[in-house]
N, C-alpha and C positions, 0 to 999 in steps of 0.2 A: 510498387514496381513488381513486374512479373519476373520471377527468378528463372535462371536456366537459359539454355540456348538450343538450337537445333542440333540433333545428333543422329547417328546412324540408326539406332534402335527406334527412336521416336519417328523419324521420317519413313523408315521401312514399315512400321506399324500403321502410319497414316496411309501409305500407298496401298497396303493390304486391305484397307477398307473399301477399295474401289476395284474389285476384280474384273469389272466390266471394262476396265481401261488397261489392258495388258501391255499396250505400247506407249503409254503416256508418261511413265516415270523413267528418269535417267539418273545415272550416278554423277555426282558433283562433289568432289572433296569428301568422299565417304558419306555422302548424304543421298537420299532418294528424293529427287525434286521433280515436280511437274514440268513438262516441257512447254507449258504455257504459264506465263507469270502475269500477275496483275500489277499494272502501273497506275500512277496517280498524278500525272503531270498537269493535265488540262482541267478546266472547269471554272465556273463562276465562284467568286469568293463570297458565298452566301451560306446562311445556316441550312437552307434547303439542299444545296449541293453537298455540304458536309454530311448531312444525314444520309443522303443517297450514297455517298462514298462509303460510309460506315456499313450500310446495308449491303453494298456490293462486295466489300471485304468479307463480311460474314457469309454471303452467298458463295464466294470463291472457296473459303475454307470448308464450308459444308458440302461442297460438290466436287472436290478433287484437286483444287489448286492450292499449293502450299508454298509458293514463291511470291513474296510481296516486295515491291520496289517503290521507293519514295525518295524524297530529299527534303532537307530543311527549307529550301527555297521554293518548293512546289506550293503554289497558291499561298505564298508568304506564311508558311508553317501550318496552314489549315489542313493540308493533306496528311501530314504526320499526326496531327491531333485527331483527325477523323479515323485514321487507322488505329491509333491508340485506343479510341473508344471501342472499336471492333474487337481488338485483342483482349480488352477487359471483359467482353461479353461472350466470346467464343468458348465452346466446350472442348475445342481441340487443345491438347496439351502443348505447352510451349516447345517441347522437344520435337514436335511434329511439323513445324513450319519455319521457313527461313525469312528473316526480316533484313532488308537492305536499305541503307540510306546513304546520303552523300553530303559533302561539305566542300566549299571553295568559294562560292559566291557570297557577297555581302547581302544579307537579307534585312529588309526593314524591320526595326524593332528587335533585331537579334545580333547586333554588332557590339562586341564587348567594348566598354568605354575605357580609355586610358591604357589599352593593351597593345594596339597595333601602332607601329611606326609608319611614317609615310612610305618608306622604302619597302614595307611588307605588302603593300597593295598596288596592283596594277590596274590602270583604267578606271580607277575609283569604284571597282566592282569585284575584284577577285584577289584572294590571298591563299597561299599555301603555308603560311607561317605556322610552326608547330603550336604556338600558344593560341592561335586562332582556331586551328583544327580541334584542339582539346576542348575549347569553349563550345564549338559547334556540336561536337559529339555529346557533350553533357546536355545540351538543349534537346538534341534528337532523342536521347535516352529518356529524358523527362517527358517529351511530347508523346513518344510511343509507349511509355509506361513499361519499358523492359530494362532489365539489368544489363543484358548483352545484346548488341546489334551484331547479327551474324556476318554481314558484309558491309564494310564502311568504305565507300568509294571517294577518291579525290575527284571532284566534279569538274569536268572539262579542263584538265590541267593545261592543255594546249593553248588555252587563252593567254597564259603567261608568255608564250613564244611570240605574241604580237608586240611585246613590250621589252623583253629582255633577250640577251644572247643565249644560244643553246647551252654553253658551258655553265652559265649562271642558272639557267632553268634546271639542268640536271643536278646541280648542287642543291637547289631548293627541293627537288624531288627526293634527294638523299635525306635531307633533314626531315621532310614529311614522312618518308618511309621509316626513319628512326622513331618518330613520334608514334606512328601506327604500330610498330612492333611493341613499343612500350604499352600502348593501349591494349594490345592483345595479351601481353604478359599480365596486365592487371585484370583481365577477364571482362573488359568493357566491350571488346569486339572479338570475333573469332578470326576473321580474315579481312584483308583490305584489297583495294583494287583501284582501277582507273575507269571512270565512266566518261566516255568521250562522245563528241559529235564529229569533228573533223580529224581528230588526232590520228586514228589508225586508218582513215580513208585517204589521207593525203601523204601516202608513203613517199619519202624522199623529197617532199616539198618543205618550204620554210616553216610551216606550222605543224608539220607531222611529227609523230612520236615514233621512237624506235622501241618496240616491245622487248627486243633482246637486250638493249642497253638498260632498260628499266629493270628487267629481271636480274641482270648482273649487279645492279645497285642493291636490289633486294637481297641477293646472296651475300654481298659484302656487309650489309648492316644486320641481317638476320640469320645468316648461315644457310645451310641446305634445307633447313626446316622453316624457312621464312614463311610469312603469312600473306605475301602478295600472290593471291591465287585466283583473282577474278578480273576480267575486263568486260566492259559493256560498250557496245558500238552499234550504230544503226545498220540494220540489214533487212531489206524488204525488196519487193519486186521492182521498185524504182531506185534503190540504192544498193547495188550489188558488189561494191568494191571489196568488201571483206572477203568475198569468195573469188571474185574475178581478177583482182590484182595479184599478180604472181611474184612481185618483188617487194619485200617489206621495206627495205631501204637500199639505196645504191651500195653495191659492194657486199651485201649480205646474201645468203642463200635465197634463190628465187623460189619462194613459196608464199602463199597468201597468209594474212595475219591469223586466220583461224587455224591453219596448219601450224604456224609458229607457236600459237598459244598451246595447242595440244602437245606439241613436242616439249614444251617447257612445263607441262603439268598445270597449266592455267585454264580455268573454266571460262568459256566465252558465252556471254549473254547478249542476245540480239535485242536492240531497242527499236522503237518506231515501226513495229512489224506491219501496222496498217497505215503508216505514214500519216498519222493524225487523221485517220478516217478517209483519206483520199483514195485508199485502195479497197475500201469496203463495198464499192459498187462500180458498175460499168467496166469491168475487166473485159478484154477482148475474148471473142469466142474461142480463139486458139488456146487460150489459157484454160478455159473450161474443159477442153479436151485433154490437155496435158496434166491438169490437176483435177482429176475426176472424182466423182463420188460425193460431192458436197452440194448442199442446197443454196449456199450463199457465197458471194464473192469474198466476203470477209473471211469465211472459213478457208477458201482457197488461198488467200494471201497469207493467212496464219500457217497453213500447211506448208507453204513454200518456205517461210522463215524457219520453222522448226525442223525442216528436212535438210537444211544445209549441213554438210559434213562438218563436225566439230562445233556446231552450235548446240548448246545444252538446253537453253531456255529461250523462248521467244516471248518478249514482253508486249503487252497491249494495254493501253489505258482503258479502264472499265469503271465508269462512274455511276453505274446503275445495275441493279440485280439482273434485269433482263439482258443487259450486255453480257454479263458473265454466262448466263445460261445459254444464250445464243452462241457465243464463241466456243463453248464446250463441245460444239459439234465435232471438233477435230479430235477430241480426247479418245474416242474409240478407234481411230484410224491409225494404222502404222505410218511411219514417215514414208515419203516418196522413195521408191527405189532409186538407187544411185544413177542408173542409166536414164530414167525419166527426168530426174533433177538436172542432169547434165544436158539434156535436150534443150532446156530453157536457155542455155548459153551457146547453142550451136549456131 
């Protein structure tokens, strides 16, 4: 197991290795993180794909990307294992990169036997039971080969709201947050968060999450120094709700979820920045003009995602070394000016 975790000195030293990218690194919970992160969601479940992922992770760490995102259920654990192989090979110190993983879904060959009650599982696929989360964390630590996972997300917790009432859901989140605080106390994670698909995009709807209510729960279980410090949600040229929706929940202050996160001291990470490659080509000419200076549509789409106010990291799945090197076209560029970004919503 690789000891240690990301820290300020290590991530600052990592960023200093790339002076050609003066606009690429940002502060996140007293870390210096690349504003482009490498994801690992898609891909065939083959040895060849595993080897390509490992090589892509090494390319990312070698060339300026120090924010790694995965999940136990991505490619049925194979993504975590491929990343773990890269982390064993890289010369980058453990303190210099951030590792994020997730738990919530029941993964084939990774469901603890005799532990879960029927009431702990919804839809035969999802659980937030503390005993389950602890089991999943141990599997992820082993797969990744690290003592500490920097960010441990509850994966699409809004799934529960399709099956249980909101009051029960938030009680389950309270129990999950208590478990995560204990994990952090034990040094197994640094921070925890919620990685969502619909949760923060469906503000005020039946399956939507209230970030302010979740933060209130975190304060109650962890005090003002709680470790609920990250959220992840889709943000891209085709899914702009995180910025465009101005009311987080009915009755709450009218601001978007990115503003809400910033006000609460929570780091926002954008997922699906290329919408699973659908934004990597054929963007309209008008966007070429508004997001100028790039050779590819993929770079334009990534520039948009990383330029949103209060988005710290834009994630993109990169399963090959050439994907990494191509997407790093954005690394030398400053984010879009606020006025130019706002034009896209005019």
